[in-house]
C-alpha positions in Angstrom: 0.0 0.0 0.0 1.1 3.6 -0.6 1.2 6.3 2.1 -2.0 7.9 0.8 -3.9 4.6 0.9 -2.5 3.8 4.4 -3.5 7.2 5.8 -7.1 6.8 4.6 -7.4 3.3 6.0 -5.8 3.9 9.3 -7.6 7.2 10.0 -10.8 5.1 9.6 -9.5 2.3 11.8 -8.6 4.8 14.5 -12.1 6.4 14.4 -13.6 3.0 14.8 -11.9 2.4 18.2 -14.0 2.7 21.3 -12.9 4.8 24.2 -12.6 1.7 26.3 -10.4 0.0 23.7 -8.1 3.1 23.4 -7.8 3.2 27.2 -6.8 -0.5 27.3 -4.3 -0.2 24.4 -2.8 2.9 25.9 -2.2 1.3 29.3 -0.5 -1.7 27.6 1.7 0.6 25.5 2.7 2.6 28.6 3.6 -0.6 30.5 5.7 -1.9 27.5 7.5 1.4 27.2 8.7 1.2 30.8 9.4 -2.5 30.8 11.3 -2.7 27.5 13.1 0.6 27.1 16.0 1.6 29.4 14.4 4.9 30.2 16.9 5.8 32.9 19.6 6.2 30.1 17.9 9.2 28.7 17.9 12.7 30.0 16.4 14.6 27.1 13.1 12.9 26.1 11.1 14.5 23.4 7.4 13.6 23.2 4.3 14.5 21.3 1.1 15.5 23.0 -1.9 13.4 21.7 -4.8 14.6 19.5 -7.3 12.7 21.6 -10.2 13.3 19.2 -8.1 11.4 16.6 -7.5 8.5 19.1 -3.8 9.0 19.1 -1.7 7.1 21.6 -2.0 8.9 24.9 1.5 10.0 25.8 0.2 11.8 28.9 0.3 8.4 30.7 4.0 8.1 29.8 4.7 11.8 30.8 3.1 11.3 34.2 5.3 8.3 35.0 8.4 10.0 33.7 7.7 12.9 36.0 6.9 10.7 39.0 9.7 8.1 38.7 12.4 9.7 36.6 14.0 13.1 36.2 14.6 13.7 32.5 14.4 17.0 30.6 11.1 16.6 28.8 10.5 18.5 25.5 7.5 19.1 23.3 7.4 20.9 20.0 5.5 23.7 18.2 5.0 23.3 14.4 5.7 26.3 12.3 4.2 27.2 8.9 7.5 26.6 7.1 7.4 22.9 8.0 10.0 23.3 10.8 9.4 22.7 14.6 10.6 24.6 17.7 11.3 22.6 20.8 10.5 23.7 24.3 11.2 22.2 27.7 7.9 20.8 29.1 7.2 21.0 32.8 4.0 21.3 34.9 4.0 25.1 34.5 4.2 25.1 30.7 1.2 26.9 29.3 -0.4 25.1 26.3 -2.6 26.3 23.4 -4.3 24.4 20.6 -3.0 24.9 17.0 -5.0 24.6 13.8 -4.9 20.8 13.9 -6.1 20.6 17.5 -2.6 19.7 18.8 -1.7 21.3 22.2 1.6 23.2 21.9 3.6 25.5 24.2 2.5 29.1 24.1 5.7 30.7 25.4 8.6 30.2 22.9 11.1 32.5 24.7 13.4 29.5 25.5 12.9 27.3 22.5 15.4 25.5 20.1 15.2 24.8 16.4 15.7 21.2 15.4 19.4 21.5 14.7 20.1 23.4 17.9 18.1 20.9 20.0 20.3 18.0 18.9 23.5 20.1 19.1 22.7 21.0 22.7 22.5 17.3 23.7 25.1 15.9 21.2 27.0 14.1 24.0 23.9 12.5 25.6 21.5 9.7 24.9 18.4 11.3 23.4 15.0 9.6 23.3 12.4 10.8 20.8 8.8 9.5 20.7 7.2 10.0 17.3 3.6 10.0 16.3 2.3 7.9 13.4 -0.8 6.5 11.7 0.8 3.2 10.7 4.2 1.6 10.3 5.7 -1.4 8.4 7.9 -4.3 9.3 11.1 -2.5 8.1 10.7 0.4 10.6 9.2 3.0 8.3 6.3 5.1 9.5 3.4 7.0 8.0 2.5 10.2 9.6 -0.1 12.8 8.6 2.0 13.8 5.6 3.4 17.2 6.6 7.0 16.0 7.0 7.6 17.8 10.4 9.2 14.8 12.1 11.4 13.8 9.1 12.8 17.4 9.0 13.3 17.4 12.8 15.0 14.0 12.8 17.4 14.6 10.0 19.6 16.3 12.6 19.4 13.4 15.1 22.7 12.3 16.6 24.1 8.8 16.5 23.0 8.5 20.2 19.3 9.3 19.4 16.8 6.5 19.8 13.6 7.0 17.8 10.5 5.2 19.2 7.1 5.1 17.5 3.8 4.5 19.4 1.1 2.6 17.6 -2.4 1.4 18.4 -2.1 -1.2 15.6 0.4 -3.8 14.5 2.6 -3.2 11.4 1.7 -3.6 7.8 4.0 -5.6 5.6 5.5 -2.8 3.6 5.0 0.9 2.9 5.5 0.8 -0.9 6.5 4.5 -1.4 8.9 4.9 1.6 11.9 6.9 0.4 15.3 8.1 1.5 13.9 11.2 3.2 11.8 9.1 5.6 13.7 8.6 8.9 13.3 5.1 10.2 12.5 4.2 13.8 14.6 2.2 16.1 11.6 0.8 17.9 7.8 0.9 17.7 5.7 0.0 20.7 2.2 -1.4 20.2 -0.2 -2.8 22.8 1.1 -6.3 21.9 4.9 -6.0 21.7 7.9 -3.8 21.0 9.2 -4.0 17.4 13.0 -3.4 16.9 15.2 -2.6 13.9 
């Protein structure tokens, strides 16, 4: 299947999930993240905030555990019209606002980093980046919403960056039109298992 076909199918599959099913899957994803990933290795951890009306994996569960049991620098991003993202440290005092797609983003950008500067700041540390996706394949390729924000962000990733997808569904066999600009994941966590490449 192509990315366009996959997007259409998996948006529908997501919409068909009940609230109860999503809650069940999200709890299992959370538990696998903390049982299979060496979370204590990472200080900077970059996450996305979920679009709950789209039934995205609920990263708030992961964030709550990170704050309670670990002490990493947490980051979230703000998407810009030029296709780039700015990255802001995320703590309980961070004020959020919804963007045009209904994604909560940091309102105050006074202390933000562009993608290249973010990875440069932590170039000597192990970095963990959780990425959103609609679907993924058995080779570690992901399909997002098609804007390319994360591929542009991750082109600057250091060799010590671990990229982890979160998915409510198991992988498809192959994304036919994956290309050289698509940044592959190291792992993807579903409610059933953790996939590794």
